[in-house]
C-alpha positions as CSV (number, residue, x, y, z in Angstrom):
1,M,0.0,0.0,0.0
2,K,2.9,2.2,0.9
3,A,4.5,1.4,-2.5
4,F,1.2,2.3,-4.3
5,G,1.0,5.7,-2.7
6,K,4.6,6.3,-3.6
7,I,3.9,5.3,-7.2
8,L,0.8,7.5,-7.3
9,G,2.7,10.5,-6.1
10,L,5.4,10.0,-8.7
11,V,2.7,9.8,-11.4
12,L,1.1,13.1,-10.2
13,L,4.4,14.8,-10.0
14,G,5.2,13.6,-13.5
15,L,1.8,15.0,-14.8
16,L,2.5,18.3,-13.1
17,L,5.9,18.5,-14.7
18,I,4.4,17.7,-18.1
19,I,1.8,20.5,-17.7
20,V,4.4,23.0,-16.5
21,A,6.6,22.0,-19.4
22,L,3.7,22.4,-21.9
23,G,2.9,25.9,-20.4
24,F,6.6,26.9,-20.7
25,A,6.7,25.7,-24.3
26,L,3.5,27.5,-25.2
27,T,4.5,30.8,-23.7
28,H,8.0,30.6,-25.2
29,L,7.2,29.0,-28.5
30,F,3.9,30.8,-29.2
31,D,4.0,34.6,-29.6
32,P,0.6,36.3,-29.7
33,N,2.1,39.3,-31.4
34,D,2.3,37.2,-34.6
35,Y,-1.5,36.8,-34.5
36,K,-2.6,40.5,-34.0
37,D,-4.6,40.4,-37.3
38,E,-6.4,37.3,-36.1
39,I,-7.1,38.8,-32.7
40,R,-8.5,42.0,-34.3
41,Q,-10.8,39.9,-36.6
42,I,-12.0,37.9,-33.6
43,A,-12.8,41.2,-31.8
44,R,-14.8,42.3,-34.9
45,D,-16.7,39.0,-35.2
46,K,-17.4,38.3,-31.6
47,A,-17.3,41.6,-29.7
48,H,-18.2,43.8,-32.7
49,I,-15.5,46.3,-31.9
50,E,-12.4,47.6,-33.7
51,L,-9.3,46.8,-31.7
52,T,-6.1,48.6,-32.3
53,L,-2.9,46.9,-31.0
54,N,0.1,49.2,-31.6
55,G,2.2,47.8,-28.8
56,D,3.4,44.4,-27.7
57,I,1.2,41.7,-26.2
58,G,2.8,39.9,-23.3
59,W,1.2,36.8,-21.8
60,S,1.7,33.8,-19.5
61,L,-0.3,30.5,-19.3
62,F,0.1,28.6,-16.1
63,P,-0.7,28.8,-13.2
64,W,-1.7,32.4,-14.2
65,L,-3.3,33.3,-17.4
66,G,-1.5,36.6,-17.7
67,L,-2.1,39.4,-20.3
68,E,-0.3,42.6,-20.8
69,L,-1.4,45.1,-23.5
70,H,0.6,48.2,-24.6
71,D,-0.7,51.1,-26.6
72,A,-4.1,49.7,-27.5
73,G,-7.3,51.4,-28.6
74,V,-11.0,50.5,-29.0
75,A,-13.4,51.9,-31.6
76,T,-16.9,51.0,-32.8
77,L,-17.4,49.3,-36.1
78,A,-19.4,52.3,-37.3
79,K,-16.4,54.6,-36.9
80,P,-13.3,52.3,-36.8
81,T,-10.9,55.2,-37.3
82,E,-12.2,57.2,-34.3
83,P,-11.3,55.3,-31.1
84,F,-13.5,56.2,-28.1
85,A,-11.0,54.6,-25.7
86,D,-7.2,54.0,-25.7
87,L,-4.7,53.1,-23.0
88,Q,-1.0,52.9,-22.5
89,M,-0.9,49.7,-20.7
90,L,-3.3,47.1,-19.2
91,G,-1.9,44.3,-17.1
92,L,-3.8,41.5,-15.4
93,S,-3.4,37.8,-14.4
94,V,-6.1,35.2,-13.9
95,R,-5.7,31.8,-12.2
96,V,-6.5,29.0,-14.8
97,L,-8.0,26.3,-12.6
98,P,-10.6,28.4,-10.7
99,L,-12.0,29.5,-14.1
100,L,-13.3,26.0,-14.5
101,R,-15.3,26.6,-11.3
102,R,-16.7,30.0,-12.6
103,E,-14.4,31.7,-10.2
104,V,-12.3,34.7,-11.3
105,Q,-9.1,34.9,-9.2
106,M,-6.9,37.8,-10.4
107,S,-3.7,39.2,-9.1
108,D,-3.1,42.9,-9.3
109,V,-4.9,44.6,-12.2
110,R,-3.2,47.7,-13.5
111,V,-4.5,50.3,-16.0
112,E,-2.1,53.0,-17.2
113,G,-3.1,56.1,-19.3
114,L,-6.7,55.2,-20.0
115,N,-8.3,57.8,-22.2
116,L,-12.1,57.6,-22.7
117,R,-13.8,60.0,-25.1
118,L,-17.6,60.1,-25.1
119,N,-19.3,62.2,-27.7
120,R,-22.9,63.1,-28.5
121,D,-23.5,64.5,-32.0
122,K,-25.9,67.2,-33.0
123,D,-28.6,64.6,-33.5
124,G,-28.3,63.5,-29.9
125,H,-26.6,60.2,-30.8
126,G,-23.8,59.0,-28.5
127,N,-20.7,57.2,-29.8
128,W,-20.9,54.7,-26.9
129,E,-24.4,53.6,-28.2
130,D,-22.7,51.7,-31.1
131,I,-20.4,49.6,-28.9
132,G,-20.9,45.9,-29.7
133,K,-23.3,46.7,-32.6
134,V,-22.9,45.6,-36.2
135,P,-23.2,48.7,-38.4
136,K,-26.1,48.8,-40.8
137,P,-25.2,48.4,-44.5
138,A,-25.6,51.4,-46.7
139,N,-27.8,49.3,-49.1
140,P,-30.2,46.9,-47.5
141,D,-30.3,44.8,-50.6
142,T,-26.6,44.0,-50.2
143,A,-26.9,42.8,-46.7
144,P,-25.2,39.4,-46.2
145,A,-27.5,36.5,-45.9
146,T,-27.5,34.9,-42.6
147,T,-27.5,31.2,-42.3
148,S,-30.1,29.7,-40.2
149,E,-28.9,27.6,-37.3
150,P,-31.0,25.1,-35.5
151,E,-32.3,26.4,-32.2
152,P,-30.5,24.8,-29.2
153,Q,-32.4,22.1,-27.5
154,T,-33.7,23.2,-24.1
155,T,-33.0,21.0,-21.2
156,A,-34.1,20.9,-17.6
157,Q,-30.7,22.2,-16.7
158,A,-31.1,25.3,-18.9
159,D,-34.1,26.4,-16.7
160,K,-31.8,26.7,-13.7
161,P,-30.6,30.2,-12.9
162,A,-26.9,30.7,-13.7
163,Q,-24.6,30.8,-10.7
164,P,-23.0,34.2,-10.3
165,I,-19.3,34.4,-11.1
166,R,-17.2,34.7,-8.0
167,L,-14.8,37.6,-8.2
168,D,-11.5,37.6,-6.4
169,I,-8.9,40.4,-7.3
170,D,-5.8,41.1,-5.2
171,S,-6.0,44.9,-6.1
172,L,-7.0,47.3,-8.8
173,T,-4.9,50.3,-9.8
174,V,-5.7,53.0,-12.4
175,N,-3.1,55.7,-13.1
176,N,-3.4,58.9,-15.0
177,A,-6.8,58.1,-16.6
178,R,-8.9,60.7,-18.4
179,V,-12.6,60.8,-19.3
180,E,-14.0,63.4,-21.7
181,Y,-17.6,64.1,-22.6
182,N,-18.6,66.4,-25.4
183,D,-22.2,67.4,-26.5
184,E,-22.1,69.0,-29.9
185,K,-25.8,70.0,-29.7
186,T,-25.4,72.1,-26.6
187,G,-21.7,72.8,-26.7
188,K,-21.3,71.5,-23.2
189,Q,-18.1,69.7,-22.2
190,F,-17.1,67.7,-19.1
191,S,-13.8,66.2,-18.3
192,A,-12.3,64.1,-15.5
193,E,-8.5,64.2,-15.6
194,S,-5.6,62.8,-13.7
195,I,-7.8,60.0,-12.3
196,Q,-6.0,57.8,-9.8
197,L,-7.8,54.8,-8.4
198,S,-6.4,52.2,-6.0
199,T,-8.2,49.4,-4.1
200,G,-7.3,46.7,-1.7
201,P,-8.3,43.0,-2.3
202,V,-11.6,42.9,-4.1
203,H,-13.9,40.1,-2.7
204,D,-17.7,39.7,-2.5
205,S,-19.2,40.5,0.9
206,T,-15.9,42.0,2.3
207,N,-14.9,45.6,2.8
208,I,-12.6,46.9,0.1
209,P,-10.4,50.0,0.8
210,V,-10.9,52.5,-2.0
211,K,-9.1,55.7,-2.8
212,L,-9.9,57.9,-5.8
213,T,-8.6,61.3,-6.9
214,A,-9.4,63.3,-9.9
215,F,-9.7,66.8,-11.4
216,L,-13.1,67.6,-12.8
217,G,-14.0,70.4,-15.2
218,T,-16.9,71.9,-17.2
219,N,-17.1,74.7,-19.8
220,Q,-20.7,75.9,-19.2
221,P,-20.0,77.4,-16.8
222,V,-16.3,77.2,-16.5
223,L,-15.5,75.2,-13.4
224,R,-12.6,73.3,-12.0
225,V,-12.9,70.8,-9.1
226,R,-10.2,69.0,-7.3
227,T,-11.6,66.0,-5.5
228,E,-10.5,63.0,-3.4
229,L,-12.7,60.1,-2.2
230,N,-11.8,57.6,0.5
231,G,-13.8,54.8,2.0
232,E,-14.5,51.1,2.2
233,L,-16.6,49.6,-0.6
234,R,-18.7,46.5,0.1
235,F,-20.8,44.7,-2.4
236,E,-23.1,41.7,-1.9
237,R,-24.2,40.7,-5.3
238,A,-26.5,38.0,-4.3
239,L,-28.5,40.5,-2.2
240,Q,-28.0,43.3,-4.7
241,R,-26.6,45.5,-1.8
242,Y,-23.8,47.9,-2.2
243,K,-22.2,50.0,0.5
244,L,-19.6,52.7,0.8
245,E,-18.7,52.9,4.5
246,D,-16.7,55.6,6.2
247,M,-16.9,57.7,3.0
248,K,-14.9,60.8,3.0
249,L,-15.1,63.2,0.1
250,S,-13.1,66.4,0.0
251,G,-11.8,69.0,-2.5
252,E,-11.9,72.5,-3.9
253,V,-14.0,74.3,-6.5
254,A,-12.9,77.3,-8.6
255,G,-14.3,78.9,-11.7
256,D,-16.3,81.7,-13.2
257,P,-19.4,81.4,-10.9
258,L,-17.1,82.0,-7.9
259,Q,-15.6,85.2,-9.3
260,G,-12.0,84.3,-8.6
261,K,-12.8,82.8,-5.1
262,T,-12.3,79.2,-4.0
263,M,-14.7,77.0,-2.1
264,T,-13.4,74.1,-0.1
265,F,-15.9,71.3,0.6
266,A,-16.0,68.0,2.5
267,A,-18.6,65.3,3.0
268,Q,-18.7,62.2,5.2
269,G,-21.1,59.4,5.9
270,Q,-22.3,55.9,5.1
271,L,-23.8,55.2,1.7
272,L,-26.1,52.2,0.9
273,L,-27.8,51.1,-2.3
274,D,-30.2,48.2,-2.0
275,R,-31.4,47.4,-5.5
276,A,-33.7,44.5,-4.3
277,A,-35.6,46.9,-2.0
278,N,-35.2,49.9,-4.4
279,V,-33.8,52.0,-1.5
280,A,-30.7,54.2,-1.1
281,E,-29.5,55.8,2.1
282,W,-26.9,58.3,3.2
283,T,-26.6,58.3,7.0
284,G,-24.2,60.0,9.4
285,I,-24.0,63.0,7.0
286,R,-21.3,65.6,7.8
287,V,-21.0,68.3,5.1
288,S,-18.9,71.5,5.1
289,A,-18.4,74.2,2.5
290,N,-16.2,77.1,3.6
291,Q,-17.8,78.4,6.8
292,L,-21.0,76.2,6.4
293,R,-21.3,73.0,8.5
294,A,-24.3,70.6,8.4
295,L,-25.4,67.3,9.7
296,G,-28.2,65.0,8.6
297,E,-29.5,61.8,7.0
298,L,-31.2,61.1,3.7
299,K,-33.2,58.1,2.4
300,V,-34.6,57.5,-1.1
301,N,-37.4,55.1,-1.7
302,D,-39.0,53.8,-4.9
303,L,-35.9,53.9,-7.0
304,D,-37.6,51.9,-9.7
305,K,-40.5,54.5,-9.9
306,T,-40.5,58.1,-8.9
307,P,-37.8,58.4,-6.2
308,Q,-39.1,59.7,-2.8
309,V,-36.6,61.5,-0.6
310,S,-36.9,61.9,3.1
311,G,-34.6,62.8,6.0
312,G,-33.4,65.5,8.2
313,L,-30.9,68.4,8.1
314,S,-29.2,70.5,10.7
315,V,-27.1,73.5,9.7
316,A,-24.9,75.0,12.5
317,Q,-24.8,78.7,13.1
318,F,-22.8,80.5,10.4
319,D,-22.4,83.9,8.8
320,L,-24.4,83.7,5.7
321,A,-23.2,87.1,4.4
322,K,-19.6,86.1,4.6
323,F,-20.3,82.6,3.2
324,V,-22.0,84.1,0.1
325,D,-19.1,86.5,-0.3
326,S,-16.6,83.7,0.0
327,I,-18.1,81.9,-3.0
328,G,-18.0,85.0,-5.2
329,Q,-21.7,85.9,-4.9
330,T,-23.4,89.1,-3.9
331,L,-26.4,89.6,-1.7
332,P,-28.8,92.5,-2.2
333,A,-27.7,95.6,-0.2
334,M,-28.7,95.3,3.4
335,G,-28.0,96.9,6.8
336,E,-24.7,96.2,8.4
337,G,-24.5,92.9,10.3
338,S,-27.5,91.4,8.5
339,L,-27.5,87.6,8.0
340,S,-24.5,87.2,10.3
341,K,-26.1,84.5,12.4
342,V,-28.1,81.9,10.5
343,E,-29.0,78.5,11.9
344,L,-31.4,75.8,10.6
345,A,-32.9,72.5,11.6
346,T,-35.6,70.8,9.6
347,R,-37.1,67.6,8.3
348,L,-37.2,67.3,4.5
349,A,-39.1,65.3,1.8
350,G,-39.0,65.6,-1.9
351,T,-39.1,64.1,-5.4
352,P,-37.1,65.0,-8.5
353,S,-39.5,67.9,-9.1
354,S,-40.4,69.1,-5.5
355,L,-39.0,69.7,-2.1
356,V,-40.7,70.2,1.3
357,L,-39.0,71.5,4.5
358,D,-41.1,70.7,7.5
359,D,-40.8,71.2,11.2
360,I,-38.5,74.2,10.4
361,N,-36.5,75.8,13.2
362,L,-34.8,78.7,11.5
363,K,-32.8,81.4,13.3
364,V,-31.9,84.5,11.4
365,D,-29.9,87.1,13.5
366,D,-32.3,88.0,16.3
367,S,-35.4,86.2,14.8
368,T,-36.7,82.7,15.1
369,F,-39.0,81.1,12.5
370,S,-40.9,77.9,12.7
371,G,-43.3,76.2,10.2
372,R,-43.1,74.8,6.7
373,I,-41.7,75.8,3.3
374,A,-42.4,73.8,0.1
375,V,-41.4,74.1,-3.5
376,E,-44.2,72.2,-5.2
377,D,-42.7,72.4,-8.7
378,F,-39.1,73.4,-9.4
379,A,-39.9,74.2,-13.1
380,K,-42.8,76.5,-12.1
381,Q,-41.1,77.9,-9.0
382,S,-44.2,77.1,-7.0
383,L,-43.5,78.3,-3.5
384,R,-45.7,77.6,-0.5
385,A,-44.8,78.9,3.0
386,T,-46.4,78.8,6.4
387,L,-44.1,80.4,8.9
388,K,-44.4,81.9,12.4
389,A,-41.8,84.2,13.8
390,D,-41.2,85.8,17.2
391,T,-39.7,89.0,16.0
392,F,-38.5,90.3,12.6
393,N,-37.1,93.6,11.6
394,V,-37.8,94.1,7.9
395,D,-35.9,97.4,7.8
396,R,-32.7,95.6,8.6
397,Y,-32.8,93.7,5.3
398,L,-33.9,96.5,3.0
399,A,-31.5,98.3,0.7
400,P,-30.3,101.7,2.0
401,K,-31.7,104.7,0.2
402,S,-30.1,105.5,-3.1
403,A,-28.0,108.6,-3.8
404,E,-30.9,109.9,-5.9
405,A,-33.5,109.3,-3.1
406,N,-31.1,110.9,-0.5
407,S,-30.5,113.9,-2.7
408,T,-34.2,114.4,-3.3
409,K,-34.9,114.0,0.5
410,Q,-32.1,116.5,1.4
411,V,-33.4,119.1,-1.0
412,R,-36.9,118.6,0.3
413,Q,-35.7,118.9,4.0
414,A,-33.8,122.1,3.2
415,E,-36.8,123.6,1.6
416,V,-39.1,122.7,4.4
417,A,-36.6,123.8,7.1
418,S,-36.2,127.2,5.5
419,T,-40.0,127.7,5.2
420,E,-40.6,126.5,8.7
421,A,-38.0,128.8,10.1
422,D,-39.7,131.8,8.4
423,A,-43.1,130.6,9.6
424,M,-42.0,130.3,13.2
425,A,-40.1,133.6,13.1
426,G,-43.2,135.5,12.0
427,A,-45.6,133.5,14.0
428,G,-48.2,134.1,11.3
429,S,-47.3,137.7,10.4
430,T,-45.1,136.7,7.5
431,P,-46.4,136.2,4.0
432,L,-47.7,132.8,3.1
433,P,-45.0,130.2,2.4
434,P,-44.6,129.5,-1.3
435,S,-46.0,126.3,-2.8
436,P,-43.3,123.6,-3.0
437,T,-42.2,122.7,-6.5
438,K,-39.4,120.1,-5.9
439,E,-40.4,116.5,-6.7
440,A,-40.6,114.4,-3.4
441,W,-40.3,110.9,-4.9
442,S,-37.6,108.8,-6.5
443,S,-37.9,107.7,-10.1
444,E,-35.7,104.7,-9.6
445,R,-37.0,101.2,-10.6
446,L,-39.0,99.9,-7.7
447,L,-40.1,96.4,-8.5
448,P,-38.4,93.4,-10.0
449,V,-41.2,92.9,-12.6
450,E,-39.6,90.0,-14.5
451,R,-39.1,88.0,-11.3
452,L,-42.6,88.8,-9.9
453,S,-44.2,87.8,-13.2
454,K,-42.9,84.3,-12.8
455,L,-43.9,83.8,-9.2
456,D,-46.2,81.1,-8.1
457,V,-46.4,81.7,-4.4
458,D,-48.8,81.2,-1.5
459,A,-47.6,82.6,1.9
460,D,-49.1,82.7,5.3
461,L,-46.8,84.5,7.8
462,T,-47.4,85.5,11.4
463,F,-45.1,87.6,13.6
464,G,-45.1,88.3,17.3
465,Q,-43.6,91.7,16.5
466,L,-42.8,93.0,13.0
467,T,-40.8,96.1,12.4
468,L,-41.6,97.7,9.1
469,E,-40.5,101.3,8.2
470,K,-39.6,101.7,11.9
471,L,-43.1,100.9,12.9
472,P,-43.4,98.2,15.7
473,I,-46.3,96.0,14.6
474,H,-47.5,93.4,17.1
475,N,-49.4,90.2,16.2
476,A,-48.8,90.8,12.5
477,V,-50.3,88.6,9.9
478,L,-49.4,88.5,6.2
479,K,-51.3,86.4,3.8
480,A,-50.5,86.7,0.1
481,N,-50.5,84.7,-3.1
482,G,-49.4,85.2,-6.7
483,Q,-49.6,83.4,-10.0
484,G,-49.2,84.3,-13.6
485,G,-48.2,87.9,-12.8
486,L,-51.1,88.7,-10.5
487,L,-50.1,89.1,-6.9
488,T,-52.8,89.4,-4.2
489,L,-52.3,90.7,-0.7
490,T,-55.2,88.9,1.0
491,S,-54.5,90.5,4.4
492,L,-51.8,92.4,6.1
493,R,-52.9,93.3,9.6
494,G,-51.6,93.9,13.1
495,D,-51.7,96.0,16.2
496,L,-49.8,99.3,16.0
497,Y,-49.3,101.3,19.2
498,E,-52.8,101.7,20.7
499,G,-54.6,100.9,17.5
500,N,-54.6,98.5,14.6
501,F,-54.6,98.3,10.8
502,D,-55.7,96.0,8.0
503,A,-54.7,96.2,4.3
504,K,-55.4,94.2,1.2
505,G,-54.9,94.7,-2.5
506,T,-53.4,93.4,-5.7
507,L,-50.3,94.1,-7.8
508,D,-50.7,93.3,-11.5
509,V,-47.4,93.0,-13.4
510,R,-48.9,91.4,-16.5
511,Q,-49.1,94.8,-18.1
512,Q,-46.3,97.0,-19.3
513,A,-46.7,99.3,-16.3
514,P,-47.5,97.5,-13.0
515,V,-50.9,98.3,-11.5
516,L,-51.3,98.6,-7.8
517,N,-54.7,98.4,-6.1
518,L,-54.7,98.9,-2.3
519,Q,-57.4,99.1,0.4
520,T,-56.4,100.2,3.9
521,Q,-58.1,100.5,7.2
522,I,-56.4,102.2,10.1
523,S,-58.0,102.5,13.5
524,R,-56.9,104.8,16.3
525,V,-53.2,104.8,15.5
526,P,-51.1,107.8,16.6
527,A,-50.6,110.0,13.5
528,E,-47.3,111.5,14.8
529,K,-45.8,108.0,15.2
530,I,-46.5,107.2,11.6
531,L,-44.9,110.4,10.4
532,E,-41.9,110.1,12.7
533,S,-41.2,106.7,11.3
534,Q,-40.9,108.2,7.9
535,G,-38.3,110.7,9.1
536,K,-40.7,113.6,9.1
537,N,-41.5,116.2,11.8
538,P,-45.2,115.7,12.5
539,P,-47.4,118.8,12.3
540,V,-50.2,117.0,14.2
541,K,-50.7,114.6,17.0
542,G,-53.7,112.4,17.7
543,L,-55.3,109.0,17.1
544,V,-56.1,108.6,13.4
545,T,-58.8,106.4,11.8
546,L,-58.4,106.1,8.1
547,N,-60.3,104.2,5.3
548,S,-58.9,104.3,1.8
549,S,-59.1,102.7,-1.6
550,L,-56.4,103.7,-4.0
551,T,-55.0,102.7,-7.3
552,G,-51.7,103.6,-9.1
553,S,-49.5,102.4,-11.9
554,G,-45.8,102.5,-12.7
555,N,-42.6,101.1,-11.5
556,S,-41.2,103.9,-9.4
557,Q,-42.4,106.0,-6.4
558,K,-42.8,109.0,-8.7
559,A,-44.9,107.1,-11.3
560,L,-47.2,105.6,-8.6
561,I,-47.8,108.9,-6.9
562,E,-48.5,110.7,-10.2
563,T,-51.1,108.1,-11.2
564,L,-52.7,107.8,-7.7
565,N,-56.5,107.8,-7.8
566,G,-59.2,106.8,-5.4
567,N,-60.7,108.1,-2.2
568,A,-60.2,108.1,1.5
569,S,-61.9,109.3,4.7
570,F,-60.0,110.2,7.9
571,V,-60.7,111.2,11.5
572,I,-58.1,112.3,14.1
573,N,-59.4,112.4,17.7
574,N,-58.0,114.1,20.8
575,G,-55.2,115.7,18.9
576,V,-52.9,118.7,18.9
577,L,-51.8,121.0,16.0
578,L,-48.1,121.2,16.9
579,N,-46.4,124.6,17.0
580,A,-49.5,126.3,15.5
581,N,-51.6,128.7,17.5
582,L,-54.9,129.3,15.7
583,E,-55.9,131.3,18.7
584,Q,-53.1,133.8,17.9
585,Q,-54.3,134.0,14.3
586,L,-57.9,134.6,15.5
587,C,-56.7,137.2,18.0
588,K,-54.9,139.1,15.3
589,G,-58.0,139.4,13.2
590,I,-60.1,140.5,16.2
591,A,-57.5,143.1,17.1
592,T,-57.6,144.4,13.6
593,L,-61.3,144.9,13.7
594,N,-61.1,146.4,17.2
595,R,-58.6,148.9,15.7
596,K,-56.1,147.9,18.4
597,T,-52.5,146.7,18.5
598,L,-51.5,143.4,20.2
599,S,-49.4,144.2,23.2
600,G,-47.8,140.8,23.6
601,E,-45.1,139.2,21.4
602,P,-46.5,136.4,19.3
603,R,-45.4,133.0,20.6
604,G,-45.6,129.7,18.8
605,K,-47.5,127.1,20.8
606,D,-49.8,124.1,20.2
607,T,-53.5,124.1,19.5
608,P,-55.4,121.2,21.0
609,F,-58.5,119.9,19.2
610,Q,-61.2,117.3,19.8
611,E,-61.7,116.1,16.3
612,L,-60.2,116.7,12.8
613,K,-61.9,114.9,10.0
614,G,-62.6,115.0,6.2
615,N,-62.8,113.2,2.9
616,L,-60.1,113.0,0.2
617,N,-60.6,112.5,-3.5
618,F,-57.4,111.5,-5.3
619,R,-56.9,112.4,-8.9
620,N,-53.5,111.8,-10.5
621,G,-51.6,112.4,-7.2
622,V,-53.7,115.4,-6.1
623,A,-56.1,114.9,-3.2
624,S,-59.1,117.3,-2.9
625,N,-60.4,117.8,0.6
626,P,-63.7,119.8,0.4
627,D,-65.0,119.2,3.9
628,L,-62.1,119.5,6.4
629,K,-63.6,120.1,9.9
630,V,-61.8,120.7,13.2
631,R,-63.5,120.9,16.5
632,I,-61.6,123.1,19.0
633,P,-63.0,124.0,22.4
634,G,-64.9,127.2,21.8
635,M,-64.6,127.2,18.0
636,T,-65.1,125.2,14.9
637,V,-62.7,125.2,11.9
638,N,-63.9,124.5,8.4
639,G,-61.5,124.0,5.5
640,D,-61.5,123.4,1.7
641,G,-58.4,122.7,-0.2
642,D,-56.0,120.4,-2.0
643,I,-53.0,118.2,-1.1
644,D,-50.5,117.8,-3.9
645,L,-48.8,114.5,-3.1
646,R,-46.4,114.9,-6.1
647,V,-44.5,117.7,-4.2
648,L,-46.0,117.1,-0.8
649,G,-47.7,120.5,-0.8
650,M,-51.0,121.9,0.4
651,D,-53.3,124.9,-0.4
652,Y,-56.3,125.4,2.0
653,R,-58.8,128.1,2.7
654,V,-59.9,127.8,6.3
655,G,-62.7,129.5,8.3
656,I,-62.7,129.7,12.1
657,I,-66.0,130.2,13.9
658,V,-66.1,131.3,17.5
659,E,-69.0,129.3,19.1
660,G,-69.5,131.3,22.2
661,D,-66.4,131.6,24.2
662,K,-66.8,135.1,25.6
663,S,-63.8,135.0,28.0
664,D,-61.0,137.5,27.6
665,M,-58.2,136.5,25.3
666,P,-54.6,136.5,26.7
667,D,-54.2,139.9,24.9
668,P,-56.5,142.8,25.8
669,A,-56.6,143.9,22.2
670,C,-58.7,140.9,21.2
671,Q,-61.7,140.8,23.4
672,V,-64.3,138.3,22.3
673,G,-67.8,139.7,22.7
674,E,-71.3,139.0,21.5
675,K,-70.6,140.6,18.1
676,F,-67.8,138.2,17.2
677,V,-69.8,135.0,18.0
678,G,-70.7,133.1,14.8
679,I,-68.4,135.1,12.6
680,E,-66.2,132.9,10.3
681,W,-62.7,134.2,10.5
682,P,-60.7,133.4,7.3
683,L,-57.3,131.8,7.2
684,R,-55.1,130.7,4.2
685,C,-52.8,127.6,4.6
686,R,-50.3,127.1,1.9
687,G,-46.8,125.5,1.7
688,P,-45.1,122.2,2.5
689,L,-47.4,119.6,3.9
690,E,-45.1,118.9,6.8
691,L,-45.7,122.4,8.2
692,G,-49.4,121.7,8.8
693,A,-51.1,124.6,10.6
694,K,-47.7,126.4,10.9
695,A,-48.3,127.4,7.2
696,C,-51.5,129.2,8.0
697,R,-51.9,133.0,7.9
698,L,-54.8,135.4,8.3
699,D,-56.5,135.7,4.9
700,N,-56.4,139.5,4.4
701,E,-58.5,139.4,1.2
702,R,-61.4,137.7,3.0
703,M,-60.9,139.8,6.2
704,G,-62.4,142.7,4.3
705,Q,-65.6,140.8,3.9
706,V,-65.7,140.1,7.6
707,A,-65.1,143.8,8.4
708,S,-67.9,144.8,6.0
709,K,-70.2,142.4,7.7
710,L,-69.4,143.7,11.1
711,A,-69.7,147.3,9.9
712,G,-73.1,146.6,8.5
713,E,-74.2,145.0,11.8
714,R,-73.1,148.2,13.7
715,I,-75.1,150.4,11.3
716,S,-78.1,148.2,11.8
717,E,-77.8,148.6,15.5
718,K,-77.6,152.4,15.1
719,I,-80.7,152.4,12.8
720,D,-82.7,150.5,15.4
721,E,-81.5,152.8,18.1
722,K,-82.2,156.1,16.3
723,L,-85.5,155.2,14.4
724,G,-87.0,152.9,17.0
725,D,-90.7,152.5,16.2
726,K,-91.0,155.6,14.1
727,V,-90.7,153.8,10.8
728,S,-92.1,150.5,9.5
729,P,-90.0,147.3,9.9
730,E,-89.8,146.9,6.1
731,L,-88.1,150.2,5.8
732,K,-85.6,149.5,8.5
733,D,-84.7,146.1,6.9
734,A,-84.2,147.8,3.6
735,L,-81.8,150.3,5.1
736,K,-79.9,147.6,6.9
737,G,-79.6,145.6,3.7
738,L,-77.9,148.6,2.0
739,F,-75.0,148.5,4.5
740,K,-74.6,144.8,4.5
741,R,-73.8,144.5,0.8
């Protein structure tokens, strides 16, 4: 038995020596370079590709089937002279015996200088689409006849699913590879250059260390990206599961969109693709781009249908203004320090055409927002927002006034200041201020019409406190929607100081000149606070109630004011005419009629009133006010005039009626007696609107009528005294009428 084993061993050793000898003889006596033409023909017949072999072919047979190609290229049969791929060297070795068991065991696989050129022509046809295809003959009639072959007999074994090939590679190395894509129809180009790929042992269901570096570039826009990827790849082909664990991606981006700036980026996490379940996941996300840092997780379902994305995202506090500047972009002009502290946490869901951010916790500077934002359709820019904020200062994010607006404002302020100084110096004795002529509004473009015309938006916003034009609005609510160029303000309401307001309207940008339609209700809001917020010195104090319905058209402040039409009604209760003493004006008129001189120096002081009300009719920027009424203790003021909003000027004729206050005036020269009760004392108010009652003067033209009336009443008293009952009443009335004309 022992001898038999020894003999068997010698036989096996002999067979092995014979096989080694045959392999040695084949590899040394058989040179594949002598058969390049046959190899090319086999590639044409079997693989339907055009193979170019400019370099030597090296090979080994046993125990490794080794192959080494130098300077080779591959083209399609349709364009055999235009290779879509070439390489400097390909080297690989495969164990022979495992191939019989459908196992691929390779040693190191090396690819040097791979150059892959992908091209899509003007008709949208890609050169890679012809790989492995037989080109169609130019003349169908000359197509070679195909010999019919008997169909293979099916057996029970053919019904069994094929066993997957087991892959086993010691390592894979790709050096200095390049991929180029060119689209002739759009002119777009993409390239990946200096590709370096290295892996550890490649086995099914084991972690494979992977390192990949490359330089990516595009021409529309011009971008250049340096990138490096590290991780451990794991594939389980039987389960159709693929993982990239401990993935780390980093690099830099530069190019035209960044305006000479550079963005560094990094991403980490665990990637999973489960083809059997049609699920993809990215967990443990850590992303950074310059100053921005974010964490999160993403999951994609229904990969075989319409992919559904879900997950969460958390962005750490960062300076958004500096981040935008660091990537070469420019934000609209805002107040200093705006968007310096931005932080976000949200749940997200989406599809290829939509995105929803839910459970939002957004912090912007000193404000905190919560709610939901959705883009229902990227193509249509359909935006839906439901947000609630504690505080928000709109003024902080508005552009500063332009040079033109500031210049207009400064000229206006200088004009008003000069007129006001003259008015105060004369305390009503100076001539009427001239009517303002300087335009008070900017002609700069006001609205981004092109952007507004494309909006599809529905917003519902609430604020604990909203600051707008320096006005502190509490419990503010904004509801608006827009589509197809018609924007509708459903409601803008809130509490303002002791009162409240509500506004609604539309903005139509479908026409060449935008059309604004606005309805406003203001209830018991301090008038002086509104004016002070606009940087104006208020001429009046009091609680204003206003109802208005106005329209205007144009895309500048100037155009809107010049086309302003509509109507309004207003009431100001328990107010004060600031730095305006109507009593002084009245006293001067009475002193004139008493033929006395005021002994005291005129002093500017306020005039309190119980009610100031009227109606306004707007026509092309000019508001007519035919029924101004002011109730002052002891007197009533009636007015009729116009307010020219184009230059913020006014021109009023005012009448003051003493209703029975018979007490002495501060100055003895103006005693109010029975004869002055019920007389309408005329004033003229003209000048800048900001002056208010300070622009009022005694109307000397109409004072003559008052004097004539009083003179006529004195003569009537004399007639009654002298004639008594000596003449008939008819005659006395006729005589009195002569003197009253």
